[in-house]
C-alpha positions in Angstrom: 11.1 31.8 13.5 14.3 29.6 12.6 14.0 25.9 13.2 15.2 24.6 16.6 14.9 20.9 16.0 16.0 18.6 13.1 12.2 17.4 13.0 11.3 21.0 11.9 13.6 20.6 8.9 12.7 19.5 5.4 15.3 16.8 4.1 16.2 17.5 0.5 17.9 14.4 -1.2 17.5 15.4 -4.8 18.7 18.5 -6.8 20.5 19.6 -3.6 22.7 22.3 -5.4 20.3 25.3 -4.8 20.3 24.7 -1.0 24.1 24.2 -0.9 24.6 27.4 -2.7 22.3 29.2 -0.7 24.2 27.8 2.5 27.6 28.9 1.1 26.3 32.4 0.3 24.7 32.9 3.8 27.6 31.9 5.6 30.2 33.5 3.5 31.7 30.0 2.6 30.8 28.6 6.3 28.2 25.9 6.3 26.1 25.2 9.4 26.1 21.5 10.4 23.6 19.8 12.7 24.7 17.4 15.7 25.5 14.0 14.4 25.2 11.3 17.2 26.6 7.7 16.9 25.7 4.9 19.6 28.2 1.8 20.1 26.4 -1.2 21.5 29.6 -2.5 23.3 30.6 0.8 25.2 29.6 2.7 28.1 28.9 6.5 27.6 31.1 8.9 29.4 28.4 11.7 29.6 30.6 14.5 28.6 29.0 15.1 25.1 26.6 17.7 26.6 23.9 15.3 25.3 20.8 15.5 27.7 21.0 12.5 29.9 17.3 11.4 29.0 18.6 10.9 25.4 21.8 8.8 26.0 19.9 5.7 24.5 17.8 7.8 22.0 18.4 4.9 19.4 17.1 2.4 21.8 18.7 0.3 24.6 19.5 -2.5 22.1 21.6 -0.2 20.2 23.7 0.9 23.0 24.5 4.4 24.5 25.5 7.3 22.5 29.1 7.9 23.2 30.3 9.5 19.9 29.6 12.7 18.1 30.9 12.9 14.4 31.9 16.2 12.9 31.7 17.1 9.2 31.3 13.2 8.2 30.6 11.8 4.9 31.3 8.3 6.2 28.7 5.9 7.5 29.0 4.4 11.0 29.5 0.6 10.6 27.0 -0.4 13.2 24.6 -3.3 13.2 21.0 -2.3 12.9 22.0 1.3 12.0 19.4 3.8 10.8 20.2 4.9 7.2 22.1 8.2 7.8 23.8 7.1 10.9 27.2 8.9 11.0 26.4 11.2 8.2 26.5 14.9 8.8 23.7 17.5 7.6 24.2 20.9 6.2 21.3 23.3 7.6 20.0 26.2 5.7 16.5 28.1 5.5 14.6 25.4 7.1 16.0 22.6 4.9 18.8 20.0 5.5 21.1 18.2 3.0 23.7 15.4 3.6 27.1 17.0 3.5 28.0 13.8 1.4 25.2 14.7 -1.1 26.5 18.3 -1.1 30.1 17.2 -2.0 29.0 14.8 -4.7 27.0 17.6 -6.2 29.4 20.7 -6.2 32.6 18.9 -5.2 35.5 21.4 -5.3 33.3 24.3 -4.3 33.3 22.6 -0.9 36.3 20.5 -0.3 38.8 22.2 -2.8 40.0 21.1 -6.2 43.1 19.1 -5.1 40.9 16.7 -2.7 38.2 16.5 -5.2 40.4 15.6 -8.1 42.1 12.9 -6.0 39.4 11.4 -3.9 35.9 12.6 -5.3 34.8 13.1 -1.7 35.6 14.5 1.7 37.8 11.6 2.7 38.2 12.3 6.5 36.1 13.1 9.5 36.5 13.7 13.3 34.4 12.9 16.5 34.3 13.2 20.1 34.7 9.7 21.5 33.5 9.6 25.0 33.6 6.6 27.4 33.2 5.9 31.0 36.1 3.5 31.0 38.6 1.8 28.8 37.5 0.1 25.4 39.1 -3.1 24.0 42.6 -3.2 22.7 42.1 -3.1 19.0 43.4 -2.0 15.5 42.4 -0.4 12.4 43.3 -2.3 9.2 45.3 -0.7 6.6 44.3 0.0 2.9 45.5 -3.4 1.7 43.7 -5.3 4.4 40.7 -3.3 4.3 40.4 -3.5 0.5 39.7 -7.3 0.9 36.5 -6.3 2.4 35.6 -3.4 0.1 36.6 -0.6 2.8 39.6 1.9 3.2 42.0 1.4 5.9 42.1 4.0 8.9 44.7 6.0 10.4 43.7 8.3 13.2 44.8 11.0 15.6 44.0 12.0 19.1 43.7 15.1 20.9 42.1 15.6 24.6 40.4 19.0 24.7 40.4 20.4 28.3 36.9 21.7 27.8 35.6 18.2 27.3 37.6 16.7 30.2 36.4 18.3 33.4 36.6 14.6 34.9 38.8 11.8 33.7 36.4 9.1 34.4 37.4 5.6 35.3 40.5 4.8 33.5 42.4 7.7 31.8 45.2 5.6 30.6 45.7 4.1 27.0 47.5 0.9 26.2 49.4 1.1 22.9 51.1 -1.8 21.0 53.0 -4.3 22.9 56.0 -4.3 25.2 59.3 -4.7 23.2 60.2 -8.4 23.0 56.6 -9.7 22.9 56.3 -12.6 20.5 53.7 -13.3 17.8 53.3 -16.8 19.6 52.2 -15.1 22.7 49.7 -13.0 20.8 48.4 -16.1 19.1 47.9 -17.8 22.5 45.7 -14.8 23.5 43.4 -15.4 20.5 43.3 -19.1 21.3 42.2 -18.2 24.9 39.4 -16.0 23.7 36.5 -18.1 25.1 38.3 -18.7 28.5 37.4 -15.2 29.9 40.2 -12.4 29.9 42.6 -13.5 27.1 45.3 -11.6 28.7 46.2 -9.5 25.7 46.9 -6.4 28.0 49.4 -8.5 29.9 51.8 -8.0 26.8 51.1 -4.1 26.5 52.0 -1.0 28.3 49.8 1.8 29.3 50.4 5.6 29.1 48.8 8.2 31.2 46.5 10.6 29.2 47.2 14.3 29.7 44.5 16.9 28.8 45.7 19.2 26.0 47.9 16.7 24.4 47.4 13.9 21.8 48.8 10.9 19.8 49.2 9.8 16.2 48.0 6.3 15.7 48.9 4.4 12.4 46.9 1.6 11.0 47.6 -2.0 12.2 48.7 -0.6 15.7 46.8 -1.9 18.7 45.4 0.6 21.1 42.9 0.4 24.2 41.8 4.1 24.4 41.3 5.2 28.0 38.5 7.3 29.6 39.3 10.8 28.5 36.9 12.4 26.0 38.8 12.3 22.8 38.8 14.6 19.6 39.7 12.2 16.9 40.5 13.4 13.4 40.8 10.4 11.2 40.3 8.8 7.8 36.8 8.3 6.5 36.4 4.6 7.3 35.0 2.6 10.3 37.1 -0.6 10.0 38.4 -2.2 13.2 39.3 -5.4 15.0 39.0 -6.0 18.7 41.8 -8.2 20.0 40.6 -8.2 23.7 37.9 -10.5 24.9 36.9 -9.0 28.1 36.7 -5.4 29.2 35.6 -4.3 32.6 33.7 -7.6 33.0 32.0 -7.1 29.6 32.2 -9.7 26.8 33.7 -8.6 23.5 32.2 -11.0 20.9 34.6 -12.7 18.3 32.5 -10.9 15.6 34.2 -7.7 16.6 37.6 -9.1 16.1 36.7 -10.3 12.5 34.1 -7.5 11.4 36.4 -6.4 8.8 38.2 -9.7 7.9 37.5 -11.8 4.9 34.9 -14.5 5.8 37.5 -17.4 5.0 39.8 -15.8 7.5 37.6 -15.5 10.6 39.1 -18.4 12.3 42.7 -18.0 10.8 44.6 -17.1 14.0 47.9 -16.6 12.0 46.3 -14.2 9.7 44.7 -12.2 12.6 48.2 -11.9 14.1 49.8 -10.9 10.8 47.4 -8.1 10.5 49.3 -6.3 13.2 52.4 -4.0 12.1 54.9 -5.8 14.3 57.6 -3.0 14.1 55.3 -0.2 15.2 53.6 -2.3 17.9 56.8 -3.3 19.5 58.7 0.1 19.0 60.7 0.8 22.0 60.4 4.5 21.3 56.7 4.4 20.8 55.9 7.5 23.0 58.7 9.6 21.2 57.3 8.6 17.7 53.6 9.0 18.3 53.0 11.5 21.2 51.9 15.1 20.3 52.1 18.4 22.4 50.5 21.5 20.9 52.7 23.9 18.9 51.9 27.4 18.3 51.4 28.5 14.6 52.9 31.8 15.6 53.6 34.1 18.6 50.3 35.9 18.5 49.3 35.9 22.2 49.7 40.0 22.4 47.2 40.3 19.6 44.5 38.5 21.7 44.5 35.2 20.1 46.4 31.8 19.5 46.4 29.2 17.0 48.0 25.9 17.8 48.7 22.7 16.0 47.2 19.8 17.9 47.2 16.9 15.5 50.2 16.6 12.9 52.7 14.3 11.7 53.0 11.8 8.9 52.5 8.2 8.3 55.1 6.7 5.8 55.5 10.3 4.5 51.7 11.0 4.1 49.8 13.7 6.0 46.4 12.1 6.0 44.9 14.8 8.5 46.0 17.7 10.5 44.1 19.8 13.2 44.4 23.0 15.0 43.0 24.7 18.1 42.2 28.5 17.9 41.7 30.5 21.0 40.3 34.1 20.7 40.2 36.3 23.6 37.2 38.2 24.9 36.2 41.1 22.6 38.9 40.2 20.0 38.0 39.9 16.2 40.7 38.3 14.1 40.9 36.9 10.4 42.6 33.5 10.2 43.6 32.2 6.7 43.9 28.5 6.2 45.2 26.5 3.3 42.4 24.0 2.9 38.8 23.1 3.8 38.1 22.0 7.5 35.3 20.8 9.7 35.0 23.1 13.0 33.5 22.5 16.4 33.2 25.2 19.1 34.3 23.8 22.6 34.0 27.1 24.6 32.5 30.4 24.5 30.4 32.4 21.8 30.9 34.7 19.0 30.8 34.7 15.1 32.4 32.9 12.1 32.0 35.1 9.0 28.1 35.4 8.9 27.3 32.6 11.3 26.9 32.6 15.0 29.1 30.4 17.2 28.1 29.2 20.5 29.1 26.3 22.7 26.0 24.8 24.1 25.5 23.7 27.7 23.0 20.7 27.1 21.7 19.3 23.7 18.7 17.4 23.2 18.9 14.5 20.6 17.0 16.3 18.0 18.2 19.9 18.8 20.0 22.1 16.3 23.1 23.9 17.7 25.4 26.8 16.6 28.6 25.0 17.5 29.5 23.0 14.3 30.5 24.4 10.8 32.2 23.2 7.7 34.5 25.9 6.1 35.0 25.5 2.2 38.4 25.8 0.8 37.7 29.2 -0.8 36.6 30.7 2.4 39.6 29.3 4.3 41.9 30.6 1.9 40.4 34.0 1.7 40.6 34.2 5.6 37.8 33.3 8.1 36.8 36.1 10.5 36.4 34.9 14.0 34.8 37.3 16.6 34.5 36.7 20.3 31.5 38.5 21.4 31.8 37.6 25.3 33.1 40.1 27.6 34.6 37.4 29.9 35.1 34.0 28.3 37.5 32.9 25.5 36.2 31.5 22.2 37.8 28.2 21.5 37.4 26.1 18.4 38.9 22.9 17.1 39.2 22.5 13.2 40.6 19.4 11.3 41.8 19.4 7.7 41.9 17.0 4.7 45.0 15.2 3.5 48.2 17.1 2.6 46.1 20.3 3.3 48.9 21.8 5.6 52.4 21.2 4.2 53.8 23.6 6.8 52.4 21.6 9.6 55.0 20.4 12.3 56.4 16.7 12.6 56.3 14.6 15.6 58.9 15.5 17.9 59.0 19.2 17.0 57.4 20.3 20.3 60.3 19.0 22.2 62.8 21.0 20.2 
């Protein structure tokens, strides 16, 4: 009988190559991954990850509720009190499991492709479902130069709001971005000065945008954003740096330590440094929505063939495509071969079927230690050869989201193309 729980698997941490090669062969280049849950002590779970309600605090109440599931991640979650493998995805094969990070280190280009392996020597991106009951603090992610001062990478990210994960919008389906045009640095500095007075008023300087299921946003480093309460698919760079600039959210205190977590120790009280971390031009852009908002764009007109592939996350930051993502919908009973130009992490959000030799099925309810059939990593060779997707349902579409590494899709659209 195949294993049904992580507890039944043998963890292999040395000489992982035989397990990885067996997994590649069995899945015809598609690697089965197990669920990867991440808690956040300062947030309130939105309960749309299909995690069993008894397991929302599986790490313990002191660690906070689980409001994130990470996909194809070789990036550690930067949480206080974290377990050793927190944030890291596992490949599952023949009753064994191997960290995706270890697999990439061992066989490199055979998984992520030669270009990414040559340049980064790792899988440098990951994605997640980010699921909260209400809004989270107005915060930013440092750029490479800033993050390097604490030994980290900067983090650009992108958003998509899958309809399948958003049957309810929860408490505040609006996101604040940046500042209203005309905001001054002195006003922002005053908000930091007022941190311990209660609500420091940072949102008085910002404007919110209503979130629309089936759309997304591109968020560069150093841009403040206070994500709202839609469950978000977030392809992003492989880093967990951030700085929270809001002192109070829904009556909950945000400690100063979350503002300075990824700031050099000698700058923890330097208000001018903290203000200067922000990209002022991006944060006060009067055309912020036009320059960052994403509508899905079909890859081709294939509806008559029983499937549709759409670009959902695209665009460039300073000319660099750090990540891209697609949503594939396959109609009931349809079998289709889809070629891609690079490796990708994949999550199933609706329906059931097959991907090459592996089963795909979107679960209804997941226990904390359960194994599932919804997540896969597709190696570059398999992607380029063409992956076979088959919808085995007679009634329901098969829908999968997949995200790609840097510069993997030179033919991806640019921001604003959807409006043309």
